[in-house]
N, C-alpha and C positions, 0 to 999 in steps of 0.2 A: 345695188353695188355698181361701182364704176366699171364701165365696159372696156377692158383692156383688150388690145389685139392679141397680146401674148399671154397665154394662160399662166406661165411662170411668174409674170409680173403681178397678176392678180393675187396669187398666193404670197409672193414676197411682200407685197404692200400690206397685207394683213399682218405679216411678221413685224413690219415697221410699226404699225399701230400698237402691237402688243409688246414691243420692246425686245423682240427676239433677235439677238445679235448674230445668230447663224445666217440670217438672210443677207448680211453684208457681202459674204462671199458669192452669193447668187447674183447680186448686182455687179460685182467685179467680174464675174465670169461672162457676163453679157455686155461687157465694156460700157457700163453705165457709171463708172466712178473715175474721176480724174483728181489729181491733187497738185498743189503748187502754191505759190504766194497769192495773197489776196488780189493783187493787181493782175497777176497772170490768169487767175481763175475767172475774174470778172471779164477779162478780155476773151478768154476761151469760150465762156458761155455766150458772150455777145456774138462772136464769130459763128458759132454753131446755130444760134437763133437766126442770124442774118442769112445763113445758107438755107435754112428751112423756109424763111420768107421768100427767098428767090426761087425755091422749088415749088412754091404755091401752097405750102402747109400753113395751117393755123398753129401758132406757137406763142409761148409766153416766157419771159425772163422773170425769175423769182429770187428775192434775197430777203433776209431778215433786217437788213440795214436800210433805213430811210435814205441815208446819204447815197448809198450804192444804187438804190432804185432811181433816185433823182438823176444821178449821173448817167445811168444806162438809158433812161428816157430821153435825156437831152442828146446823147450820142446817137440814138436811133433816129430821132426826128431830124437832126442835122444831116445825117447821111441820106435820109429819104428825100429831104428837100433838094439836096445836091443831085440826086438821081432823078428828080422830076416826079417822084411819087406823091409828094405833098406840095400843094400850091400855096405858097406863103404870101401871096400878094394881098390877101385879106385874112387877117388873123383876129382871134379874140384872146384876151388875157385870162389866165386861170389864177386861182388864189395863191398858188405857190410860186408865182413869178414866171412860169412857163407859158407858152402860147399854143394855140391849136388852130388848124386850118383844114380845108378840104383835103382828104387823103389821110389825115391823122387817125390813129386809134386812141380812143379815150375811155375812161372808166367813170361811171357815175358813183358818187360817194354818199348819196342820201336817198332814202325811200321817198317816193312822192306818188301817191295813189291817184293824183289828179292828172298825171302824165301817162297816157296810154300808147303802147306800141303793139298793135295786133293782139288784142285780148290780154296783154300782160302789161302791168304798170312798171314804171322806172324804179329799179331797185339799187340799193347800195351794193356795189361790186359787179354790176353789169358792164360788159365791154361793148363798145360801139365804134362804127366807122363814121367819120364826119363826111357828110355829103353836101352840106350847104352852110355857109356862114353869112349872116345878115348884118346890116349896118347898126342895128340896135343891140347887137351883142348876142342875139339868139342864135342857136345852132341846130341844124337839122341833122339827125343821126339815124343810122340803121343798125339794128342789132347785129353784132358780129356773127358771121357764119350764115347770114341770110342774104340772098341776092335780090329778092323782091319783098316788098311789104316790110312790116316790122319797123316802120320809121316813126319818129316822134320829133316835134320841135321843142327843144329845151329853151326856156326863157332865159334872157340875158342875166337876170339875177341869179338863177340856178347855176348857170354856166360859171359865173364869176366866183361862186362860193363852193360849189359841190362837184366840179368836174376836174379830173386830172388826166394827164397823159397815161395811156394804158399799155405801153409796150413792155414795161417792167412793173411788177407789183410786189408788195411785201407778202410774205407767206400767209399771214393771217387775213390779208385782203384777197388772197387767191381762192378762198373757199367759194365754191359755186362755179368757178371757171372750168370749162372743158375745152381742150385743144387737141391737136394731133400730137404735139410734142411739148415738153417743158424742159427748161434749162435752169437748174437751181444752183445758185451760189451759196455754199454752206459754210457757216462759221461755227466754231466750237461752242459758242454760247446758245445756239439754236436749241430750243427744247424739242423733245420727241414729237409732241403734237404738231408743231409747225413743220417739222421735217416730213411727217406723214402727209399733211395737207399738200405741201409743195411737190412731193414725189408721186402724187396721184392725180395730177391735172391732165397729163397727156395720155391719149388713147394708145398711141403707137410707141412712144418712148418717153421716159423721164430720166434725165441724166443729172448726177450730182457733181459739182465742181467744188471740191473741198479745199478751203484755205488752211494751210498748215503752218503759216508763219506767225500766227497770233494765238497760240494754244491757251485754253482756259484750264488751268491746272485743277480746278475743282471738278470739271466734268470730263476731262480726257483721261481715261484710265488705260493702262497697258492691256492690250488685247493679247491673249495667249498666242504665242508664236510671232508676235511683232518684235522688231528690233527696237533699240532704244530711241531711234528717231521717231518724230511724230509723223504719222501717215494718215491717209484718208480713212483706213480701217480703224486706227486707234481713235480718231476723232469721232467717227460714226459710232463706235463702240461706246464712247462716253455719252454721246447724245442720246442713244437709245436707252441709257440708264438714267437719263435726266428728265424726269417728269416735271414740267413747268406749267405755268398758266399763260396761255397765249395772250398777247397784248390786245387791249380793247380797241376796236376800230372806230 
C-alpha cells in the first residue's frame, strides 16, 4: 500500500478507488480541492508544483489531456532554463518535438532490459534527471530521487524515440511514480481509475485542481446539497461513478 504521511489520506484514497463519494468532503476539508476554469486550474497546479520544486520537494504535474501535459512540460522547462536550472547549450531532440538537456527531468517510455541502472533495468514510466548529453545523441541519466549511482547511458536511438520530458505526465503514465506531492488537473471526462492513480502519487499531499468550465453532462451528476452551478464536488461526484478503461500507454 502507498505510504502516505497522513493517515486520513490513506483511507480516503481507498474511497476513491471504490467510488465512495463521501470521501470528496474529506479532501475538501483538508484543502485538497480547488476549482475554476481549465486555464486557471492548469495555472494554479503549475504554480503549486513550482513552489514545491523551489522548496526542494519531489513533485509531479498530472493531467488526462496530452495537450495540457505537453504545454505544462514546455512551460516548466522554459522557466527552468531562464532560472539557470537547465543548461540548454547542448540539447537532444525528443520524438514529440521537445528537447532535453542537463538539468531536465525526463521519463522513459519503453522497457529495455539491456539498459541497467543499479540492479534495475530501464522501464516504461521511470523518471530520471539528465546529468550528461553527448554529441551522438546519447544521454546519461540518474534515477530521480537518487543522489549517487543509479545512472545509465541511454543510446541516441532510444532517446529520440522513447524519451519525453517528465515534469508533467498523463494520469495513466503516472502509475509507478512516487513523489512528495502531486498536483492533478482534473477534467469531468476523467474516469475513476485515472483519478485514483493520479491522486495517490504523493506521499505528503495530493491536490485536485478541478476544471468546471467544460462539464461532461454524461458524467457530472448533481451531488446532494450542491447548488445548480457546476462545482469541484459535483464533477468529482460524477467521476467517482464513472468506471472507465484507462487509456493504453
